[in-house]
MDTraj code that builds the backbone (N, CA, C; nanometers):
import mdtraj as md
import numpy as np

residues = "MET LEU THR ARG ARG LEU PRO ARG ARG GLY ASP PHE SER SER GLN GLU ASP LEU GLU ASN LYS ILE THR GLU PHE ALA VAL ARG TYR ASN THR THR ALA LYS PRO ILE ALA TRP LYS TYR ASP ALA ARG ALA GLU HIS ALA ARG HIS LEU ALA ARG CYS GLN ARG GLU GLN ALA HIS GLN ASP THR TYR LEU GLN ALA ALA".split()
xyz = np.array([
    [0.0820, -0.1178, 0.0000],
    [0.0000, 0.0000, 0.0000],
    [0.0871, 0.1251, 0.0000],
    [0.1864, 0.1235, 0.0812],
    [0.2733, 0.2404, 0.0950],
    [0.3445, 0.2726, -0.0356],
    [0.3940, 0.1723, -0.1044],
    [0.4703, 0.1981, -0.2266],
    [0.3825, 0.2523, -0.3382],
    [0.2539, 0.2249, -0.3349],
    [0.1649, 0.2770, -0.4384],
    [0.1209, 0.4190, -0.4091],
    [0.1271, 0.4601, -0.2844],
    [0.0738, 0.5906, -0.2478],
    [0.1791, 0.6997, -0.2293],
    [0.2986, 0.6634, -0.1935],
    [0.4031, 0.7634, -0.1720],
    [0.4822, 0.7853, -0.3007],
    [0.5344, 0.9043, -0.3194],
    [0.6199, 0.9288, -0.4370],
    [0.7444, 0.8403, -0.4360],
    [0.8150, 0.8407, -0.5435],
    [0.9302, 0.7525, -0.5627],
    [1.0601, 0.8139, -0.5125],
    [1.1664, 0.7367, -0.5273],
    [1.3013, 0.7791, -0.4875],
    [1.3335, 0.9152, -0.5483],
    [1.4006, 0.9965, -0.4698],
    [1.4392, 1.1280, -0.5172],
    [1.3377, 1.2367, -0.4879],
    [1.2204, 1.1995, -0.4396],
    [1.1164, 1.2971, -0.4098],
    [1.1285, 1.3539, -0.2687],
    [1.2278, 1.3122, -0.1936],
    [1.2439, 1.3561, -0.0551],
    [1.3772, 1.4265, -0.0384],
    [1.3780, 1.5304, 0.0432],
    [1.4995, 1.6097, 0.0602],
    [1.6008, 1.5445, 0.1535],
    [1.5524, 1.4539, 0.2411],
    [1.6426, 1.3878, 0.3349],
    [1.5768, 1.2599, 0.3857],
    [1.6550, 1.1809, 0.4578],
    [1.5999, 1.0602, 0.5179],
    [1.4939, 1.0972, 0.6219],
    [1.5183, 1.2041, 0.6948],
    [1.4215, 1.2486, 0.7948],
    [1.2892, 1.2886, 0.7287],
    [1.2982, 1.3553, 0.6129],
    [1.1782, 1.3922, 0.5377],
    [1.1016, 1.2670, 0.4970],
    [1.1730, 1.1673, 0.4477],
    [1.1099, 1.0408, 0.4096],
    [1.0422, 0.9753, 0.5292],
    [1.1115, 0.9700, 0.6420],
    [1.0544, 0.9086, 0.7623],
    [0.9288, 0.9826, 0.8066],
    [0.9318, 1.1157, 0.7999],
    [0.8145, 1.1949, 0.8381],
    [0.6968, 1.1679, 0.7451],
    [0.7231, 1.1589, 0.6150],
    [0.6162, 1.1313, 0.5181],
    [0.5561, 0.9926, 0.5410],
    [0.6404, 0.8947, 0.5702],
    [0.5904, 0.7601, 0.5969],
    [0.5043, 0.7586, 0.7226],
    [0.5496, 0.8277, 0.8270],
    [0.4724, 0.8339, 0.9510],
    [0.3391, 0.9037, 0.9285],
    [0.3421, 1.0166, 0.8570],
    [0.2181, 1.0880, 0.8261],
    [0.1219, 1.0002, 0.7471],
    [0.1768, 0.9282, 0.6494],
    [0.0938, 0.8387, 0.5695],
    [0.0305, 0.7314, 0.6568],
    [0.1099, 0.6683, 0.7439],
    [0.0589, 0.5598, 0.8285],
    [-0.0511, 0.6101, 0.9204],
    [-0.0323, 0.7260, 0.9791],
    [-0.1343, 0.7824, 1.0685],
    [-0.2622, 0.8124, 0.9900],
    [-0.2480, 0.8776, 0.8746],
    [-0.3644, 0.9121, 0.7917],
    [-0.4351, 0.7856, 0.7430],
    [-0.3595, 0.6893, 0.6967],
    [-0.4189, 0.5655, 0.6446],
    [-0.4912, 0.4895, 0.7549],
    [-0.4299, 0.4794, 0.8716],
    [-0.4899, 0.4026, 0.9808],
    [-0.6169, 0.4659, 1.0344],
    [-0.6355, 0.5958, 1.0164],
    [-0.7595, 0.6592, 1.0631],
    [-0.8746, 0.6335, 0.9676],
    [-0.8455, 0.6033, 0.8411],
    [-0.9519, 0.5825, 0.7425],
    [-0.9601, 0.4385, 0.6912],
    [-0.8695, 0.3545, 0.7335],
    [-0.8652, 0.2168, 0.6816],
    [-0.9875, 0.1372, 0.7241],
    [-1.0303, 0.0500, 0.6351],
    [-1.1419, -0.0407, 0.6620],
    [-1.0951, -0.1829, 0.6350],
    [-1.1501, -0.2789, 0.7069],
    [-1.1093, -0.4181, 0.6827],
    [-1.1438, -0.4617, 0.5403],
    [-1.0616, -0.5481, 0.4875],
    [-1.0865, -0.6028, 0.3543],
    [-1.1889, -0.7153, 0.3677],
    [-1.2904, -0.7108, 0.2851],
    [-1.3914, -0.8162, 0.2841],
    [-1.3499, -0.9200, 0.1801],
    [-1.2922, -1.0300, 0.2264],
    [-1.2470, -1.1347, 0.1360],
    [-1.3671, -1.2084, 0.0821],
    [-1.3671, -1.2316, -0.0482],
    [-1.4761, -1.3036, -0.1136],
    [-1.4152, -1.4166, -0.1943],
    [-1.3798, -1.5232, -0.1252],
    [-1.3173, -1.6368, -0.1915],
    [-1.4021, -1.7592, -0.1641],
    [-1.4464, -1.8237, -0.2684],
    [-1.5270, -1.9439, -0.2570],
    [-1.4415, -2.0614, -0.3051],
    [-1.3878, -2.1371, -0.2103],
    [-1.2964, -2.2459, -0.2437],
    [-1.3654, -2.3530, -0.3292],
    [-1.4899, -2.3803, -0.3030],
    [-1.5593, -2.4834, -0.3816],
    [-1.5769, -2.4400, -0.5267],
    [-1.6134, -2.3150, -0.5469],
    [-1.6296, -2.2652, -0.6836],
    [-1.4948, -2.2634, -0.7553],
    [-1.3893, -2.2228, -0.6855],
    [-1.2556, -2.2215, -0.7458],
    [-1.2113, -2.3635, -0.7815],
    [-1.2399, -2.4581, -0.6943],
    [-1.2045, -2.5978, -0.7214],
    [-1.2819, -2.6493, -0.8425],
    [-1.4086, -2.6147, -0.8537],
    [-1.4898, -2.6569, -0.9679],
    [-1.4333, -2.5981, -1.0973],
    [-1.3908, -2.4705, -1.0948],
    [-1.3297, -2.4093, -1.2144],
    [-1.2002, -2.4810, -1.2516],
    [-1.1232, -2.5166, -1.1513],
    [-0.9975, -2.5878, -1.1754],
    [-1.0243, -2.7240, -1.2404],
    [-1.1200, -2.7975, -1.1869],
    [-1.1518, -2.9286, -1.2433],
    [-1.2021, -2.9164, -1.3868],
    [-1.2853, -2.8180, -1.4126],
    [-1.3371, -2.7980, -1.5482],
    [-1.2235, -2.7644, -1.6439],
    [-1.1301, -2.6802, -1.5995],
    [-1.0153, -2.6443, -1.6842],
    [-0.9303, -2.7678, -1.7136],
    [-0.9074, -2.8504, -1.6133],
    [-0.8279, -2.9724, -1.6333],
    [-0.8967, -3.0669, -1.7310],
    [-1.0290, -3.0790, -1.7208],
    [-1.1036, -3.1654, -1.8112],
    [-1.0958, -3.1134, -1.9549],
    [-1.1052, -2.9800, -1.9722],
    [-1.0942, -2.9227, -2.1068],
    [-0.9563, -2.9476, -2.1654],
    [-0.8531, -2.9304, -2.0831],
    [-0.7166, -2.9524, -2.1311],
    [-0.6951, -3.0989, -2.1678],
    [-0.7493, -3.1889, -2.0877],
    [-0.7356, -3.3312, -2.1164],
    [-0.8083, -3.3674, -2.2456],
    [-0.9278, -3.3110, -2.2661],
    [-1.0034, -3.3376, -2.3889],
    [-0.9260, -3.2844, -2.5093],
    [-0.8649, -3.1679, -2.4956],
    [-0.7858, -3.1103, -2.6047],
    [-0.6655, -3.1992, -2.6368],
    [-0.5973, -3.2500, -2.5344],
    [-0.4833, -3.3371, -2.5562],
    [-0.5264, -3.4679, -2.6212],
    [-0.6392, -3.5233, -2.5770],
    [-0.6897, -3.6485, -2.6369],
    [-0.7219, -3.6286, -2.7851],
    [-0.7834, -3.5144, -2.8186],
    [-0.8158, -3.4851, -2.9584],
    [-0.6893, -3.4723, -3.0406],
    [-0.5891, -3.4057, -2.9850],
    [-0.4621, -3.3880, -3.0546],
    [-0.3929, -3.5219, -3.0788],
    [-0.3933, -3.6089, -2.9774],
    [-0.3280, -3.7387, -2.9917],
    [-0.4011, -3.8281, -3.0921],
    [-0.5329, -3.8189, -3.0973],
    [-0.6088, -3.9000, -3.1910],
    [-0.5844, -3.8548, -3.3362],
    [-0.5635, -3.7259, -3.3537],
    [-0.5403, -3.6727, -3.4884],
    [-0.4007, -3.7054, -3.5385],
    [-0.3086, -3.7319, -3.4486],
    [-0.1685, -3.7555, -3.4891],
    [-0.1459, -3.8935, -3.5412],
])
top = md.Topology()
chain = top.add_chain()
for i, resn in enumerate(residues, 1):
    res = top.add_residue(resn, chain, resSeq=i)
    for name in ("N", "CA", "C"):
        top.add_atom(name, md.element.get_by_symbol(name[0]), res)
traj = md.Trajectory(xyz[None], top)
């Protein structure tokens, strides 16, 4: 998060300036931060994986039969 929000190397006049900007960022971010709502369905992901494997296997079988 920090690397996406703070400017890049060379944008600070000193190490102390960089440290102050990082501290200011952390304080500001922590006052407005909200928890991340994870939306991961392992069963649906597993079903997609199995379907992909079946498609790949069918493609390989077709290729081998044509050869």
